[in-house]
N, C-alpha and C positions, 0 to 999 in steps of 0.2 A: 504494499499500500504505499502511496505517495500523497503529498499535499498538492492540490491543484486549485486553480480559481475556475469556477463555473458560474454561468448565468442561465436562468430558466425563462426569462423574459427580457425583451429589449427594453431599455430605459436608462436611468441615470446611474451614477457610480454605485448606488445602494443595491443594485441588482447583482453586483459581484459578490460571490460567496466562496470562502475557502473551505475545501472539503477534503476528506480522505477518499482516495479513489484507486481502483485497480487498473493498471495499465497493460498487464499481460506481457507475453513474450513476443519478441520480434518474429515477423513472418519471414519467408525464405529470402526476400529482397530487402528486408529492413534491418535497422540497427536500433539498439536501446541506448539512449544517451542519458547519463546522469548530468543534469544541467547545472552549471556554475554561475551563469548570468543570463538574463533575459532582457531583450531590447523592448523599450516602450515607444509606441508610435501613435500619431494622431489617427491613423487608420483604425487602430484598436478601438478608439473611442467611437468612430463612425460605425464599426461593426456592432459594438455594444448598443448603440442607439438604433440600429436597424436601418442605417442610412447608407451603407456601403453597397456598391453594385452586386458584389458576390457575398452572400450571407450564409452562414452555416445553419444546419438544422439544430434546433434547441432540444435539450440543454447543450451548451457548447462551452469550450475553453478558449478565451481570446489569445492573441499574441501571434506575431509573425516571425520573430527572429530570436535566436538564442545561441549559446555556446555551451560546450561541455565535454565530457569524456565518455567514450564509447565503452559500455559495460557488457554488451553482448551483440552478436551479429547472426543474421540468417544464414542458411546453408549455401545460398547462392552468392553471398557477398564475398568478393575476393579483393577488392581495391581498398578495403578498410579493415582495421583489426582492433581488437580490444586494447584499450589504453591510450588510443590516439585522441588528440584534441580535435574537435570539429565544430563548425558553425553552420547555420542555415538561415535562409530567408524563405520560408515556406509559403506556398500558394493556398494552403489550407490552415486556418487558425488552429491553435492548440499549444502555444509556447509557454503559457503561464502555468508551469507545473515543475515539480522537482525533477521529474524524469519523463522521457517521452520516447515512444516508438515511432520511427519515421523511415520512409523509404530512402535508401542509400543514395538514390539519384538526386536527392535534394540537398545533400550535405557536401561541405568542402573541408579539407584539412586546414588547420590553423598553423601558419609558420612559427618558428621559435621566437621571432622578434615581435610577435603580436600577442598581447595578453587575452585571456578569455573575456574579460570585461569589454575591452576594445572591440573584439570580434563580434561580441553580442550586440554592441551598440552601433556597429557599422555594417553588419551583413546585409540588412535591407537598405538602410540609409546610404551607405557607401556604395553599394552596387547600383543603387538608383542614380547617384551622382555620376558613377562611371558611365552608364549607358547614355545619360543626358549629355554629358560633355564629349564623349568619344564616338558616339554612334547615332544619337537622334539628331542633334545638330553638332557637327564636328567642329568645335571651337578652335580657333587658330590665333596665333600671336598677332596682335594689333586689333583684334575684335573689341567691340564694346558689348557687354552683357549686363542686363538688368535682372537681378535675382531677388524675388519677393521672399519675405519671411526669412531673411538672410542670417538672422541671429539663432535660428533654430537648428536642429540636428542635421538635416539634409542641407540647409542653407549654408552653414558654416563649412561643410565639406566641399560644397560647390564652390564657395568663394576661394578656399585654399587651393583647389584643383585648378580653377580657371586662372588664378593669379600665377600659379606655377607655369602654366602654358604661355603666359604673356598677355592675357586678356585684361582690359580695363574693366574692373567690376564695380557696378553701382548696386548697392543692396538697400532693400527697404525693411523697415520694422515699424510696428505701430506704437513703440514705446521709446521715448527720448533716451532713456538710460541704457538702451541696448545698441545705440548707434556705435558707441566705442567698441562693442564686441565685434561688430561688422568690420570696423577699420583694423582691428587686431587679428582678424582672420583672413586677410587677403583683400578685402574690399578697399578700393581707393576713395570711394564716395559712399556716404550713408544718408538715406532719406527717411524722415519720420512721416509715414504715410497718413498719420492722424492730423498732422498740422501743416504739412507741406504739399504742394501740387507736384505730383510725380512727373507728369509730362513736362511742366516748365523746368523742373530741375534737370531732366534729361536733355532738354534743348540747350541749357546753359553748359552742361558738362561736355556735350558732343558738338558744340558750336552749331547747333541747329540740324545736324545730320541725322540723329537718332541712333538707336542701338541696333546691332546686328541680330540679337536674339534676347528674348524674354524667357526666363525659366520661372514658371509660376505654380505654386502649390496652394494658392489662396482662392482663386476663382473669380466669382462675380464682382466682388469688392474692388478689384483692381483691373477688370477687363478693359474698360474704356481708356484708363490711363495707360495700360500696357500697349494697346494697338496704336495709341497716339504717340507712343514713345519709339516706335520701330521706324527704321529707315525703309525706303522702298525695297521690296522683296525680302524684308526681314522675317524672322521665324518667331512665332509665338508657340512655346512649348508648355502645355498645361499638364502637370502630373499630380494634381491634388486640388481639392475643393474645400478648404477649411472654412470658407465663408458661405458654403452652400453650393448646389449644383449649377453649372453654367446653363444659360438659356441656349436654345438652338442657335447655331452660328448662322449669321447672315452673310452669304457669300459676296453680296454687293458691298457690304461694309469692309470686307477684306480687300476687295478690288479697289475701292475708292481710297482706302487707307494706304495704298501703295503696292497693290498686287501682292499682298502679304500671304505667308504660308502659316497654316495652323495645324497643330497635331495634338491629340489627346493620347497620352502615353500610359502604358502599364508594363511593369518589369516582366511579367510573364511572357510578353511578346518579344522581349530582348534576351530571353533565356530559353529558346525553343529547343535546345538540345544540350547534352552534357558539355560539349565543347564550349558553348557560349557562356554557360555558368562558370566553368573553370577559368576561362580567359578573363571574365569579369572579376572574379575573386582574386586572381593573380595580379591584375592591374592594381586593384584596391590595396591588398595587403602588401604589395611591393612598395607602394608609395608611403604606406604607413611605416614600414621597416626602415625606409630611407629618411624618415622624419620630415618628408615633404607634406604629408597629411598628419595633423594632430587632432584627432577627435577629442572633443571637450565633453567629458562626462561629469556634469555638474550636480546631478541628483541621483541618489541611490535609495531604493525603497526595499523593504522586505515584502514577501508575498502577502502578508496580512495587512499591509499598508496600501494595497493596490487601489482601493477607492480614492484615497488621498492623492495618489499619484495621478490618476485620471483627472481628478478635479484640478490639480496644479496645472497640468497640461492644457486643459480646456480654458482655464482662467489666465493663460499666458504668463504664469508665474515662473516657468522653467526657462533655462538658458542652455543651449546646445542639446546634448543627448541625455536621456534618463534611462536607468536600468533598474530591473528587480534582482535582488539577490535571494535565491531560493534557500 
């Protein structure tokens, strides 16, 4: 028996319950992981609320990313062994638990230079940043990029990665006291979206030309400001909707805005096979080992404090990444 977080109805943080549960033995293609750290993400809150596009059957255990040590393997598993440290960013929720059985195709090995806590905090957020920067819109030296929610977990990694490439990074935050966080993580400019006009700030920074790409995890609250900030043929990349779902896109608006490109991304379509997953993890962990990426884990919670963790994230009280320690 292990302790796990479950919820039986969609709703507020109060629906999250800690219970003793049986996880069973790994199937032929599975591994059993004793988890040492679990990543917390805004999408976990959206799942709990019942507002995420892909919802689990109830009762369910939330959570998409974690790290730990393999305790058992199925008979068909040959590329992993007991005692190895691994991490995952799973397509199916279930990470908020002391131990988990998961298909071996979803896990990656953690290199020696990366701690379990960092791996758990970056498996989803870091590999999201990887595909956004290297494959969705391939950022290049000399580009200008607008990153929304730049003081958050994904935002900080994006700023660091883009800065490493040679991109001029403009980050937004809704809190004045978080602007310095953006500037200390690779952003050259920081905008308070609550008090400053984003599009006007972008015009000043770019001498009126606009940015090459917008990386947006916020959604409707910044939609108009974002398309107004792009240069002709610029790329609007939406990978989250913390302010609610986007309205249907008006193609005429994209055309008159400068023949703009729009994409709504999801990591599962950038990890279509084992090779894509391994390449993404290798890129991420390699930059962490070199010290180029420095994930900021500012909040740690116990499993029993998961409701508080969700409330802190929803209330925008957190900075950078947050994790659970089972």
